[in-house]
N, C-alpha and C positions, 0 to 999 in steps of 0.2 A: 345592583351595586359593582363598582368599577373595580378593577384590580390594580389599584393604584401603587400599591408599595410590594416589595418581596416578604413582606412578613405574611406569616400564617398562622401563628400561635396567639392569635387575638382572643377574647372573652368570646366572642360567639362560637369559634372554631373549637375551644376547649368544653364551652357548654355543650356542643354537638357531639363530641366525643364521650361523654360523660352520660348523654342522653342514650347513645347508643349501647354503651356498657351496659346499664340499666334496663333497657328495652331487651336486650341479648340474654340477659341472665335470667328476665321474667320469665320468658316462653321455654327455656332450656331447662330451667331448675325442675320442671315437672316431668319432663321427659321419660327419666329413669324410674319414675314411680306409677306411670300411665299403665304400664301392660300389666302390673299386680292390680292395678285398680279396675282396670278392664275385667281382668279374671276373676275378682270377686263378684262382679255383676253378672258373670256366667258368660262373659264375651270371649274367653281365651281363644276361640277359632278367627278372631278379627284383629290380633294384636299388629298382625301386618299392617292394618290400615291407619293405625295412628300415625304413622310418619305420611302415609302414602295420600290419605285426605287432606292432611294440613298443606302438605305440597301442590297437590292437585287445585286446591283455592288459590293457594300463592300464584300459581302459573295463569289459571284463569283470570284473575284480577289486575294482571301486571297492566295490559292494555289500558284498564280505565285509570289506575294511579299514573301512568305516563301521561294520559290525556290530561287528567286534573292536574297534574304538577305543571304543565304548561299552560294552564288556563286560569286555574283558582288560584295556585300558588304553592310553593314548597312546603312551608309551614303547615297550612291546613292539612296537607297530605300526611307529612311526618305525626302531626296530632291526631288524626282519626286511625292510623294505623296502631300508636299506641293505647289509644282508648278502647279498640276493640281486643287487647291483650287485658284491659282492666276488667271490662265486662265480663269477656267467657273467663276470665280466672275465678270472678266472684260465683258464676254459674255453675261451673263444674261440682261442688258439693250439694248442688239442689238437685240433680238429677239422679236417677235410679235405675234408667233403662240401658239397655247396649245401643238400640237404636238413637235415643236421645244424645247419648256420649258421642258416638259416631257423626251425627249431625253437628253436634257441638265443636269437635274436632275441625269439621269441615269448615265451618264460618270463621274458627280460630286463624285460619290460613290467610285470611284476609290482612292480618297484622304485618306479615314479612310480605305480603303483596304491595303494601303502601309504603311503609316505614324506610326502609332502605332505598326505595325510590326517591323520595322527597329529600333524604339526606345527601344523597350522592349528587343531586341536581344542587342542593344548597351549598355544599360545600365546592362544587365546579365554580359557582356564581361568585365565592368571597374570596380563594385562593389563585394567585398569579400563575398562568398557565405553565410557567418553567418550574414551579413546584407542585404541579399536580399530583404527579404519582406519590411524592412524599405525603402529600394531604391525606390520598386514598389509603396509603400504608399506615399512618397513624390511624385513621377512622376504622379501620380494618383491625388493626390491633387492638382495639378497646372493644370492639366486638367479638373477638376472640378472648379476651379476658372475660368479658362476661358469658359467653359460651361455656368457660372451662369454670368458673367462679358457680354458676348457677346450680349445675347438677349437685355439687358436693354440699352446697348450702341447702338446697331442698331436699337432700336425702337426710341430712341433721335433721332438719326442722321436723320431717315427716316420722323418723325415728324417736326424735327426743319429745315431741307433742303428738300431732297427727297429721295426717293429711289434709284435712279442711284447713288446720294454720297454715300449711304449704300453700296452699291455692292462695290464702289470704296474703301470704307475703309476696307472692307471683303479683296479684293485684297492685300490691303496695309499690313494689319496684318499677311497674308499668307507668302508675300514677307518678311517679316521681319524676320519670322520662317526659312525661306531659307537661308536668310542672315547670321544667326546665326550659321548655320550648315557649311557653305562654309569655308573650311580650316580646319575643325575638323579631327583628325586622324581617319583614318579607323581602326577598332579593329579585322576585319576579316584576318585570314592568309589564303593564298595560294589564293587569289582572282583571278577570271577570268575576262577576258573582255566579255563585254555584247555582245552576239550574237543571232539572231533571234531564233535558235536551243534550246535556252535555255528556251523558252516560250512555249516548247512542255512539255506538263504534261503528266506524267503516272499514273495510279491508285495508285500506291504507294508513289507516291508523294503529292498525295491531304491530307492524314491524315498520323500522326504518331503515331502509335499504344501505344507506350511507355508511353503516356500521357492520357490513354484513361480515368484513374480515374478523374482527374481535368476537362476535356473535359465534363464528365458527368454532373459533380457538376455544372461546369458554364451552361449546357443548362439547367439542372433542375431549378436553381435559377433564370435564367434571362428571364426564362417564365413569372414572376410575373412583371417583368419590362415591357414587352409589355404590360399587362394587365392595370398597372396603368398608362403609358401613353394614354393608349386608353378610359378606361371609367373614371378615375378620374376626368375629365372635366365637365362631365355628372354628376357625382355623385355631385360633388361640386355645381353645379347649382341646383340640387334637394334638397339639404341640405340648400339652401338658400345663399351659399358664393357667392357674388358679383364678387370677382377676382379669377378666374379659377385658375390662378397662385398660389396662395398661399400656397396650398398644396406642389408645386415643390420648393417655397421657404423655408420652414420648412424642407421639405427632404433633399435639398441641403446644408443647413446649418450645420445640423445635420452629416449629410455623412462628410463634409470637417472636421468638428471637431474632428470627431473619427479617421480620416485617420493620425493624428498626431503621434497617437501611435498604430494603427492596423498593420502595419508592423512590429513593432519594437515586438510585443505582439507575431506575427505568428513567427519570430525568434529565440523566447526564449522559446515559450512551443509547439511549432511546426505547421504546415499547417492545419492538419485534426481537431485537437481540436479547433481551431477558426472557422474552415469553419462548424464545428457540430455546435457551438454557432451561426454563421452567419445566418445559414440554420432556424435553430429553429428560432431566434429571427425574421426573416422574415416570418416564417408562424405565429408568434404571430400577427406580424402588420398584416397580410392580415385578421386574424380575428376580429382584432379591427377595420378594416375598414368595417368588414362584419356587426359588430354590431353597427356601428356610427349611432345616430340620431341626431347629433349635429354637428356644427364646431368643437367643442372642442375634441369629441373623434377622428373626423378622422384626424385632425393636430396632434394629439398624436400618430395615426397610422403613420403618415408620419414622425414624429421624430424617432421612432422606425425604420421604413423603412429603413431610411437614414443611421443609425445607421449599420443596418444589410449589406446594400449593401457596406459601407465604411470598413468592416470588411471583406468582402468575397473578394471585387478586387484584393488587393494587394496579399493576401495569396494563391488565385486560380493562379493569375499569376506567383507567385515565384515558386510554387508548380510545375507549368508547367515547367518552366525552370529547378529545382531540378529533376525531372525526365527524360529530354531530353539529348540526347548526343550533345556536344557542336558543331559537324558540321551537326546537324540538328534542331538546335536552332529555327531558323526559322520557319520549317515546323511546328516544335511543337506549337511554339505560334500563328499560322497560324490555326492550328486546333484548338486551344483554342479559337481563335476570330470566325471561322464559327459557333463554338458551340454556342457562346454567341448572334450572329446576327441571329441564325436559332431560338433561344429562345425566342429573343424578337419579332420576325417577327410571329413565331407560338403563343405565347401568345397573341399578338395583334389580330391575327385572332379569335383565339377559344375564346377569351374573348368578341369580339364583336358578335361572334355566339350566346354564352350561354346568354350574356346581350339583345341583341335583341333589344334595345331601349324601353325596357320596365323597369320601375323603381323596380318592383318588385323582379326583377331578381338579382339585385346589390348584396343581402346577398350570394344567390347562387354561384355567379360567383366568389366572393372572400373566399368562403369557400372553393371551389373546387381546386382555384389556391393555398389556405394554405395547402391543403392537398399533393399538388403536389410537393411543395417546401419540406415537411417534409420528401418526398421521398429521398431526399439527406441526411437528418440528418439518415435515417434506412441505406442508402447504406453505409455511412461512420462509423456508429457506429457497423453495424453487418455483414457486406459483404467485405469492404476493409480491408484488412490486412496490415499495413504499415512495412516496414523492415527500421529499423534505422540504419545509420551507420554516422551520427554526430547528436551532440546535438541539438534537436528541428527540426530538418531537416527528414521528411519522403522521402526516395528516393530508386530506385533501380539501379542508374546508374548514377554517379555524378563525377566529374574530376574537380579538382582546378588547 
């Protein structure tokens, strides 16, 4: 599909955003309820695997989703990702053993390994290059809305009725995200019919070398996200904050707010200037958390952190697309998402290792992650040398 106009808010784009919100809400609505659900099965010692196994499969499936996005098509990959959510959500009430639960969580990760890759590639096909950042910002905004809406809705349904109804609602949301996509025009030219041989991945198909700069930035900046997810609940309790989710509420609101303009700003001023600001702001937020001695300072850190993530996400996604060849766009986006998940996973692991359930180590943990995040600023400022060929867009190979 050719980018013939400067319009981005057409029917296809709006439907994609709505599908993204429903998909995000589907798998996020069950997250707060799963630890207690697993505990009732006798798996309280395995609660750390709820996110870990899901993320592991998402990362492992990225090379496959990238290759299929570039060969079979964007729409089939998006539909498959959403259908995994439908099937897995319906299976949860049928299992009763810890092993089966953990296996299901592992396969559930296929969903986020596929849907976002296909969505980002589709959006890049239908929007003009000069508004790519804005488009990615809006898609991310709807995902964040689903992420914020899902847990609250899932928790309400689980309390008002029961957890089985919540699983059914999760499946319904995922199914609606599929219905929206059915009949949507495919944007990939020279599509191939699916065949098993396409699932054979060579070493060169795992990573797209042309997008190394945004992949590195994504990896360095999402380390902190893994740390925040892991130790903020304990830190909130340490500071006397009864509601452990309060930090994430402030973070989400500020992230949503900045996304209204973040993508537009990266389109106007370029990806790397915005990513420098984002990484620096993120490091500052980590320092605020390190010095936090009361809830006010911690929540201020949450707001600053939300702003940094809201600036980072659309810019790094658009930059990845800028640097990629159209025929390898799925592979490029898969490379970026692998870096994102690796950053989150390693950030979670090392933050827990450093913190080690000792309150006096909270500041050290945040300071170390502030320094790690600031490495992204150093790289963009002194090592990476962009080649400008269009106003506001740094790229080495881009086709309109």
